[in-house]
C-alpha positions in Angstrom: -15.1 4.2 12.6 -14.1 7.7 11.7 -12.8 8.4 8.2 -9.6 9.9 9.6 -8.8 6.7 11.5 -9.5 4.6 8.4 -7.2 6.8 6.4 -4.5 6.5 9.0 -4.8 2.7 9.0 -4.6 2.7 5.2 -1.6 4.9 5.2 0.2 2.7 7.7 -0.7 -0.4 5.6 0.6 1.4 2.5 3.9 2.3 4.1 4.4 -1.3 5.3 3.6 -2.7 1.8 5.9 -0.1 0.2 8.8 -1.1 2.5 8.1 -4.8 1.9 8.1 -4.2 -1.9 11.5 -2.5 -1.7 12.9 -5.3 0.5 11.5 -8.0 -1.9 12.9 -6.1 -4.9 16.5 -6.3 -3.5 16.3 -9.7 -1.9 14.2 -12.0 -4.1 16.3 -12.1 -7.2 14.4 -14.8 -9.1 10.9 -13.9 -8.0 9.9 -10.6 -9.7 6.2 -11.5 -9.7 6.1 -11.3 -5.9 7.5 -7.8 -6.1 4.8 -6.8 -8.7 2.0 -8.3 -6.5 3.2 -6.5 -3.3 3.7 -3.2 -5.2 0.3 -3.5 -6.8 -1.3 -4.1 -3.4 0.4 -1.0 -2.0 -0.8 1.1 -4.9 -4.3 -0.3 -4.5 -4.3 0.6 -0.8 -3.1 4.1 -1.6 -5.8 4.6 -4.2 -8.4 3.6 -1.6 -7.0 6.1 0.8 -7.0 8.8 -1.9 -10.6 7.9 -2.8 -11.7 8.2 0.8 -9.8 11.5 1.3 -11.6 13.3 -1.6 -15.0 11.8 -1.5 -15.8 11.6 2.2 -15.5 15.3 3.2 
């Protein structure tokens, strides 16, 4: 697979996780841990995309 395609997939996954984190933050009043986990996963995916962008040139 091309690195540009991998980066695109990771960016889409990041956006989905970020939207899910916002929705969870406002809807799941008693379950803050779920928000932290989803937000952490989104940050991890974005860091992977960042790493690929600057190391695979």
